C-alpha positions in Angstrom: -41.6 -17.2 15.7 -41.6 -13.4 16.1 -38.3 -12.1 17.3 -39.7 -8.7 18.3 -40.9 -9.9 21.7 -42.4 -8.0 24.6 -40.1 -8.3 27.7 -41.9 -9.9 30.7 -41.2 -6.7 32.7 -43.1 -4.7 30.1 -46.0 -7.1 29.7 -49.2 -5.1 29.3 -51.0 -7.7 31.5 -48.9 -6.5 34.4 -50.9 -3.3 34.5 -54.3 -5.0 34.2 -56.4 -4.9 37.4 -57.7 -8.4 36.8 -54.3 -10.0 37.1 -52.0 -10.4 40.1 -48.6 -8.7 39.2 -45.6 -11.0 39.2 -42.7 -10.5 41.6 -39.3 -9.5 40.3 -37.8 -13.0 40.7 -40.7 -14.6 38.8 -40.3 -12.0 36.0 -36.6 -12.7 35.8 -37.2 -16.5 35.6 -39.9 -16.2 33.0 -37.6 -14.0 30.9 -35.1 -16.9 30.8 -37.9 -19.6 30.3 -39.7 -17.8 27.5 -38.6 -18.8 24.0 -40.3 -16.0 22.1 -43.7 -15.0 20.7 -45.9 -16.2 17.9 -48.3 -14.1 15.9 -51.4 -15.7 14.3 -53.9 -14.0 12.0 -57.6 -14.3 12.2 -58.7 -17.9 11.2 -55.2 -19.4 11.5 -54.9 -22.8 13.3 -52.7 -22.8 16.4 -53.1 -26.4 17.6 -54.7 -29.3 15.8 -56.9 -32.1 17.3 -55.0 -35.4 17.5 -51.6 -33.7 17.2 -48.9 -32.8 19.8 -48.4 -29.5 21.5 -44.6 -28.7 21.0 -45.0 -25.6 23.2 -47.0 -24.1 26.0 -48.5 -20.7 25.2 -50.1 -17.9 27.1 -52.3 -15.4 25.2 -50.7 -12.0 25.2 -53.3 -10.3 23.0 -56.3 -11.3 20.9 -59.0 -14.0 21.2 -59.0 -17.7 20.3 -61.6 -20.5 20.1 -61.0 -24.0 21.3 -63.1 -26.7 19.7 -63.5 -30.4 19.1 -64.4 -32.0 15.8 -66.3 -35.1 14.8 -65.2 -37.3 11.9 -68.0 -36.0 9.7 -66.9 -32.4 10.1 -69.3 -31.2 12.8 -67.6 -29.4 15.6 -68.3 -28.2 19.1 -66.8 -25.0 20.4 -65.9 -25.7 24.0 -64.4 -22.4 25.0 -63.1 -18.9 24.1 -59.7 -17.9 25.2 -58.5 -14.4 26.3 -55.3 -12.7 27.3 -53.7 -14.4 30.2 -55.2 -17.8 29.3 -53.0 -20.9 28.9 -52.8 -23.2 25.9 -51.1 -26.6 25.5 -51.1 -27.8 29.1 -52.6 -31.1 28.0 -49.7 -31.6 25.7 -47.3 -30.9 28.6 -48.3 -34.4 29.9 -47.6 -36.0 26.5 -51.2 -36.7 25.5 -52.4 -36.1 22.0 -54.6 -33.0 21.8 -58.3 -33.6 22.1 -59.1 -30.3 20.6 -58.1 -27.6 18.1 -57.3 -24.0 18.8 -57.9 -21.2 16.2 -57.4 -17.5 16.2 -60.8 -15.7 16.3 -59.1 -12.4 15.8 -55.4 -11.5 15.3 -53.5 -12.9 18.3 -50.0 -12.8 19.8 -48.9 -15.7 22.0 -46.0 -16.1 24.4 -44.1 -19.3 23.7 -42.6 -21.6 26.4 -40.8 -25.0 25.9 -43.1 -27.9 26.7 -40.2 -30.3 27.6 -39.0 -28.0 30.3 -42.4 -27.7 32.0 -41.1 -29.8 35.0 -38.2 -27.4 35.4 -40.6 -24.5 35.8 -42.6 -26.4 38.4 -39.4 -27.3 40.3 -37.8 -23.9 40.2 -41.0 -21.9 41.1 -43.6 -24.0 42.8 -45.8 -20.8 43.1 -45.8 -20.5 39.3 -46.8 -24.2 39.1 -49.6 -23.5 41.5 -50.8 -20.6 39.3 -50.8 -22.9 36.2 -53.0 -25.4 38.1 -55.2 -22.5 39.2 -55.6 -21.4 35.6 -56.6 -25.0 34.6 -59.1 -25.2 37.4 -60.7 -21.9 36.4 -61.1 -23.1 32.8 -62.8 -26.2 34.2 -65.2 -23.9 36.1 -65.9 -22.0 32.9 -66.5 -25.3 31.0 -69.0 -26.3 33.7 -70.9 -23.1 33.1 -71.0 -23.8 29.4 -72.1 -27.4 30.0 -74.9 -26.3 32.2 -76.0 -24.0 29.5 -76.1 -26.7 26.9 -77.9 -29.2 29.2 -80.3 -27.1 31.2 -80.7 -23.5 30.0 -83.2 -22.4 27.4 -82.0 -21.1 24.1 -82.5 -17.5 25.2 -80.7 -18.2 28.5 -77.9 -19.9 26.7 -77.3 -17.0 24.3 -77.5 -14.5 27.1 -75.1 -16.4 29.3 -72.6 -16.7 26.5 -72.9 -13.0 25.7 -72.4 -11.8 29.3 -69.6 -14.3 29.9 -67.7 -13.1 26.8 -68.2 -9.5 27.6 -67.2 -10.0 31.2 -64.0 -11.8 30.2 -63.3 -9.1 27.6 -63.8 -6.3 30.1 -61.6 -8.1 32.7 -58.7 -8.6 30.2 -58.7 -5.3 28.5 -60.1 -6.6 25.2 -63.2 -4.4 25.6 -63.8 -1.1 27.4 -66.6 -0.3 29.9 -69.2 0.6 27.2 -70.6 -3.0 27.4 -69.7 -3.4 23.8 -67.3 -5.9 22.2 -66.1 -6.0 18.6 -66.3 -9.7 17.9 -66.2 -11.3 14.5 -68.2 -14.3 15.6 -70.8 -15.7 13.3 -74.2 -17.1 14.1 -72.9 -20.5 13.0 -70.2 -20.3 15.6 -72.7 -19.3 18.3 -74.8 -22.3 17.3 -71.7 -24.5 17.5 -71.0 -23.3 21.0 -74.5 -23.7 22.3 -75.8 -26.8 20.6 -78.5 -24.9 18.7 -79.5 -25.1 15.1 -78.7 -22.0 12.9 -82.4 -21.2 12.5 -83.0 -21.4 16.3 -80.0 -19.2 16.9 -81.2 -16.6 14.5 -84.7 -16.5 16.1 -83.2 -16.4 19.6 -80.9 -13.4 18.7 -83.8 -11.5 17.3 -86.0 -12.2 20.4 -83.2 -11.0 22.7 -82.5 -7.9 20.7 -86.2 -6.9 20.7 -86.3 -7.4 24.5 -83.2 -5.3 25.0 -81.2 -8.0 26.7 -78.5 -8.8 24.1 -77.8 -7.1 20.7 -75.5 -9.4 18.8 -75.0 -7.9 15.4 -72.4 -9.1 12.9 -69.0 -8.1 14.3 -70.4 -6.5 17.4 -71.8 -7.7 20.7 -73.7 -5.3 23.0 -75.4 -5.9 26.4 -77.3 -2.7 27.2 -78.0 -3.7 30.9 -75.3 -6.0 32.2 -77.0 -6.5 35.6 -80.3 -7.4 34.0 -78.7 -9.8 31.5 -76.6 -11.5 34.3 -79.7 -12.0 36.4 -81.6 -13.5 33.5 -78.8 -15.9 32.6 -77.9 -16.6 36.3 -74.3 -15.5 35.7 -72.0 -14.2 38.4 -69.5 -11.6 37.1 -65.7 -12.0 37.6 -64.6 -10.6 41.0 -61.2 -12.3 41.7 -57.7 -11.6 40.4 -56.2 -14.2 38.1 -52.5 -15.3 37.9 -50.7 -15.3 34.6 -47.3 -16.3 33.3 
């Protein structure tokens, strides 16, 4: 646990246009509820499938991947997590975790006690509502990814994932408005997310690069024309403010 914590009143997400700022009473309560912060380096495991989540976390900075593994080692990346996202809610209801969470890049997480989750809900019902809203928005994102795997072509899948990642990164301050994102994601991880073979993923990325839709080079994602790519992938960009705790 990192003792050099960011006070809730000084949280950088407070100044991000994507998020609704918290009122003074909520900030005061969260200061008392927050236990500290945890720092994870790229590749470190944060939560393990089949285990328990001793804490709730919100992402303060960095990016994470959430994935589910099969017994033979194959895995399916089910989502990417950005600043403001919530981890461990499933564990708040005493279920074993059905997924693992890993740091895609260096990340800092706020830490909240799982066992006192009910106290937060009772003391601040609006914060409880915001937590449910965050869970519902993640379900919406998962629906989009499921449609990609089930119905979109390989080129549409890769383009959808690219514009979704860039849109989330722009909305949370991880990327600037140059439509570029420094992202150490491998072709194998893209394949894991989209249910494609590595060979098919490689060919698809080459095709999209030649067409000028998506340029996904090692360590860097670029979408030259966001509107064109969104239209091709049938993706609607983020236009609503998100709560965060």
